[in-house]
N, C-alpha and C positions, 0 to 999 in steps of 0.2 A: 465815417471813419476818416481820420486825418491821413492826408497823403503821405506816402513814404518819402524819406529824404531823397532828393534828386528827381522825384517824379513830378509831372505836370498835372495840374487839375484845372479844368475849364469851369468857367462860371456856370453854376447850376448843376454841375456833374457831381456824382457821388461814387467813389471807388468801391464797387461791390461786384461780386461775380455771382455764381450760382448758389451762394449760401443765404439767399433771402427768399422768403415766401410771402406772397401777398395774401393777407387775411382780411382784406377790406370787405365790407358789406354795404348795402344801400344806405345804412345809417352812418357810416364813417369809415375812416381809413386806418388800417393797422397792418404792421409788417412783422414778420418773425425772422430773426437772424439766427443762423445755425452754425455752430463750430464745424468746420470741415473735417476735423480729426475725430472728435468724440461724439458729435451729434447733439450736444447740449444746445438748447436754444433759448433765446430771450425775445419776448414780444414787446413792441413799443406800446405806448399808451394809445388808446383809441382817440382819433381826431375826428370830431363830427364833420359830416359832409355838408358843405355850404354851397347850395346852388341858387341862392337867392336872386341874383341879378338875371341869370339866364331864364329862370322860371318866371320872373316878373315880366321880362321882355316877351316871352312866349304868350303869357296871359294877355298882355297889352296888345300885341299884334292880333290875337284872335278876337278880342273885344272891338278893336278899332276897325278891322277889315270886315267884320261881320261873318255871318254863317257861310256865305258863298266862298270867301277866301280863307275861311278858318282852317281848312285842311292844309293849305299852303303855309299858313302861318305856323301851324303846329310842326310841319316838316322842317321849316327854317328854324323854328325855336328848338327843335331837337338837336340840330347841328350846333346851335349856340350852347345848348345844355351840355352836349358832349365836349365842346371846347372848354367850358367852365370846369367840368369834371376832371379833364385831363390836367389842366393847370393846377387845380386844387390837389389832385393826387400827387403830382410831381412835388409840390411844396410839402405835402404831408410826408412823402418819402424822405425828402431832404431833412426834415425835422426829426423823423424817426431814426435816420442814420446818425445824426448828431447826438441823439439821446442814448443810443446803444453803443456807439463807437468806443467809449472807455472800457467796455467789456471784452473787446477783441483786439488782436494784433495780427498783422500780416507778416508771415515768416519770410525774411529776405532770401532764404535758401530755396525753399520749395514753393513759395508763393501762396500757400494756404492761409485762409483767415481762421484763426484759432482763438478759443476762449481764454481769457486771462487767468481764470481761476484754476483750471485743470491742465490745459495743454500748452501753456506758455512758460518758457524758462527765462526769467528776467535777467539772470546772470549772464546768459549766453546771447540774449537778444534774438532767440529763435524758438521754434516750436520744439516740444519735447521729443518728437520723432527724430528731428535732425540734431538735437542737442539734449539728450536725456539728463535730467537733473543730477542723477548719481554720478554721471561721467565727470563732473567737475570737482569731486572730492575723492581723492585716492586715499588708501590707508595711511600713506606717509603724511597726508595733510591733516590727519585726525589724531588727537591725543585723548587720554582718559583723564577726567577731572580727579584730582587727588582727594577731594572731599566726598563726592557722591558716585564717582565711577562713570559718569555720563560721557558719551563720545562728544568731543568738542573740536571744532576747527582749530588747527595749530596756531593760527594768527589771532585767535580770540584773546581778549584781555580778561574776560570774566566768563564763568560757566553759565550758560543760559538756563540750566536746570536749578542750580542752588545759589548762584550769585558769587561763588567763591572766586577770588582773584586767581588767575592762572599764571604760573611761572613759565617762561619760554625755555629756560635752561636751568640745569642743576650744576652746581659747582662742586668739584671734588675737594674734600676736606684735606687731603694729603698734598696734592700737587697744584690745585687751583684751576685745573682744566675745566672748561664749561662743556657740558654735554646736553643734548635735548632731553626734555622731560620724558621719563619712561625708560631711559638707559639704566641698566642694572649695575654695570661695572664701568669704571673710568677707562676709556680707550687708551689713555696715556700711561697710567701706572697700574691698572687692574684693581684698584680699591673699590669695594662695594659702595655704591651711591645710594643715598637715602632721600 
């Protein structure tokens, strides 16, 4: 996830909260990121686990020190292997977060990580819980297309349903007063508007 404006991000850190689940197995690393509002989730691509260096060091120590010190080498090698796993897993997590981050936004009001597709209101820059999508269009902001009757935002230049150019005003044929589309009678002289 990209850090929010004004927030600090430290090298190697990834801004996530409880909306991530580790789905890694012994054969690779995979993470599932979940929308904190609707629960929809996305899994990252599986990254194969690479333990080559630590495993080779463990085998080398066991072979070099022989049977008597083999147990000690295996124990030390296990520590090396754990360190390699931890580093590889951290890197895989950072890559997974970068892969999935375009699908999520963090709401600046409530702080939740929400999915782009269902729970994000791009016009408001907040989650739909804090800024419902319908909240931003009042009946006064909507007009009917004169060609197909579809509801269209008043500031639109063309109908999104039929492509008809939209007029923003109607001019009275008697007095010349302009009125919004949908007005039935001229507010100045009372003439019926067409």
